[in-house]
Every structure is written in structure tokens, then in C-alpha cells.
VOPAGU-2260 file (C-alpha; in pm, 1 decimal, decimal comma):
REM VOPAGU-2260
SITE   aa  ch    i         X         Y         Z
SITE  UNK   A    0   -3828,4     415,4    2339,2
SITE  UNK   A    1   -3538,5     657,8    2361,9
SITE  UNK   A    2   -3567,6    1021,3    2454,4
SITE  UNK   A    3   -3572,1    1262,7    2161,8
SITE  UNK   A    4   -3247,4    1450,9    2112,2
SITE  UNK   A    5   -3219,4    1819,6    2155,2
SITE  UNK   A    6   -3148,1    2036,5    1855,7
SITE  UNK   A    7   -2788,9    2078,3    1974,5
SITE  UNK   A    8   -2756,4    1702,4    2015,2
SITE  UNK   A    9   -2881,6    1642,1    1662,6
SITE  UNK   A   10   -2642,7    1904,1    1531,8
SITE  UNK   A   11   -2350,3    1736,6    1712,1
SITE  UNK   A   12   -2441,4    1395,4    1569,0
SITE  UNK   A   13   -2464,5    1536,3    1216,5
SITE  UNK   A   14   -2133,0    1721,9    1256,7
SITE  UNK   A   15   -1966,1    1401,0    1377,1
SITE  UNK   A   16   -2102,4    1213,5    1072,6
SITE  UNK   A   17   -1971,6    1482,8     837,1
SITE  UNK   A   18   -1626,8    1478,5     999,6
SITE  UNK   A   19   -1613,4    1100,2     981,4
SITE  UNK   A   20   -1713,5    1102,1     613,0
SITE  UNK   A   21   -1453,5    1369,0     533,4
SITE  UNK   A   22   -1179,0    1169,9     707,5
SITE  UNK   A   23   -1281,9     861,6     510,3
SITE  UNK   A   24   -1263,4    1053,6     181,3
SITE  UNK   A   25    -917,6    1183,4     269,3
SITE  UNK   A   26    -793,5     832,3     349,8
SITE  UNK   A   27    -928,8     703,7      17,9
SITE  UNK   A   28    -767,6     989,5    -173,6
SITE  UNK   A   29    -432,5     924,2      -4,5
SITE  UNK   A   30    -458,7     553,4     -86,5
SITE  UNK   A   31    -537,1     629,6    -452,6
SITE  UNK   A   32    -237,0     862,0    -466,6
SITE  UNK   A   33     -11,2     589,1    -323,3
SITE  UNK   A   34    -143,8     339,4    -577,8
SITE  UNK   A   35     -69,6     569,6    -870,4
SITE  UNK   A   36     281,5     635,6    -737,7
SITE  UNK   A   37     362,1     264,5    -708,8
SITE  UNK   A   38     216,9     196,2   -1054,0
SITE  UNK   A   39     429,4     469,5   -1207,9
SITE  UNK   A   40     753,0     284,5   -1129,4
SITE  UNK   A   41     883,7     115,7   -1440,4
SITE  UNK   A   42     938,0    -258,2   -1439,6
SITE  UNK   A   43    1279,5    -306,1   -1593,2
SITE  UNK   A   44    1324,9    -679,5   -1537,9
SITE  UNK   A   45    1139,0    -989,4   -1642,4
SITE  UNK   A   46     966,7   -1216,4   -1395,5
SITE  UNK   A   47    1242,5   -1477,6   -1412,8
SITE  UNK   A   48    1509,9   -1212,7   -1356,4
SITE  UNK   A   49    1324,8   -1082,0   -1051,8
SITE  UNK   A   50    1287,4   -1431,2    -907,6
SITE  UNK   A   51    1657,9   -1493,9    -960,1
SITE  UNK   A   52    1737,9   -1163,4    -789,5
SITE  UNK   A   53    1512,8   -1262,2    -500,1
SITE  UNK   A   54    1707,5   -1588,0    -462,4
SITE  UNK   A   55    2030,4   -1389,0    -479,8
SITE  UNK   A   56    1934,9   -1154,6    -197,1
SITE  UNK   A   57    1826,6   -1454,2      12,9
SITE  UNK   A   58    2174,3   -1602,7     -34,4
SITE  UNK   A   59    2332,8   -1266,5      51,1
SITE  UNK   A   60    2145,4   -1249,4     381,1
SITE  UNK   A   61    2236,0   -1608,6     465,7
SITE  UNK   A   62    2604,6   -1531,2     411,4
SITE  UNK   A   63    2567,4   -1204,6     605,5
SITE  UNK   A   64    2684,6    -995,5     309,8
SITE  UNK   A   65    2356,4    -800,5     318,6
SITE  UNK   A   66    2190,7    -643,6     620,2
SITE  UNK   A   67    1838,8    -757,4     711,9
SITE  UNK   A   68    1711,8    -401,7     661,9
SITE  UNK   A   69    1853,7    -385,2     308,2
SITE  UNK   A   70    1709,1    -728,9     240,5
SITE  UNK   A   71    1359,9    -621,8     349,5
SITE  UNK   A   72    1377,2    -306,4     138,8
SITE  UNK   A   73    1495,4    -485,8    -173,7
SITE  UNK   A   74    1251,7    -774,6    -125,2
SITE  UNK   A   75     963,0    -527,2    -107,9
SITE  UNK   A   76    1081,6    -358,2    -429,7
SITE  UNK   A   77    1097,1    -694,2    -606,8
SITE  UNK   A   78     752,7    -787,6    -476,9
SITE  UNK   A   79     604,9    -463,5    -612,5
SITE  UNK   A   80     764,7    -521,2    -951,8
SITE  UNK   A   81     628,7    -877,3    -962,8
SITE  UNK   A   82     281,1    -744,1    -879,4
SITE  UNK   A   83     306,3    -496,4   -1168,5
SITE  UNK   A   84     399,1    -777,5   -1406,4
SITE  UNK   A   85     105,2    -982,3   -1279,7
SITE  UNK   A   86    -137,2    -690,0   -1325,1
SITE  UNK   A   87     -19,0    -635,0   -1680,5
SITE  UNK   A   88     -70,4   -1002,9   -1754,0
SITE  UNK   A   89    -428,9    -985,6   -1629,1
SITE  UNK   A   90    -516,6    -689,7   -1852,2
């Protein structure tokens, strides 16, 4: 059997639990805020247009007319738009 904690020890454990819970709440709130920001972007293209654009940027990288950094950025934007289309289709 373990030794009973002192009052100060119990207080420290409880304070640590409260701090951990608060940090968790803040992370969740930040994640919810990010989700609402990404959902607020308007999908302007259809799924087939986005897929064609994805193929186009792949060709641009292969021919070295687009930098890999620009490719990654644009690919991520297309992926987010495709996810929005998918979510709307599920609703």
C-alpha cells in the first residue's frame, strides 16, 4: 500500500490535473476554430474541375514550370476543396 499524500501533495496533484484539463480545452477550442475557418472557404469549382487542376499541377511540376513548394500549397488547397465537396455530398 502506498503512503498517504500530504495536503500539499494532494493540492499539487489537483492543480496539475486542472492545468492539464485547461490545456486540453484550449487545444480543442483552437481545433474547432481552425475547422470553422477551413469550412468558410467557398468551393468555386466542381469535383471534375479540381481533379483536372490537380493533374495540371502534377504536369507543371514534372516539366519544372512550378516549384515544389507552390505545388504542395496548391495541392493542399485542392484537397481541402475536394473534402468540402465530399462533406456536402454526405449531408
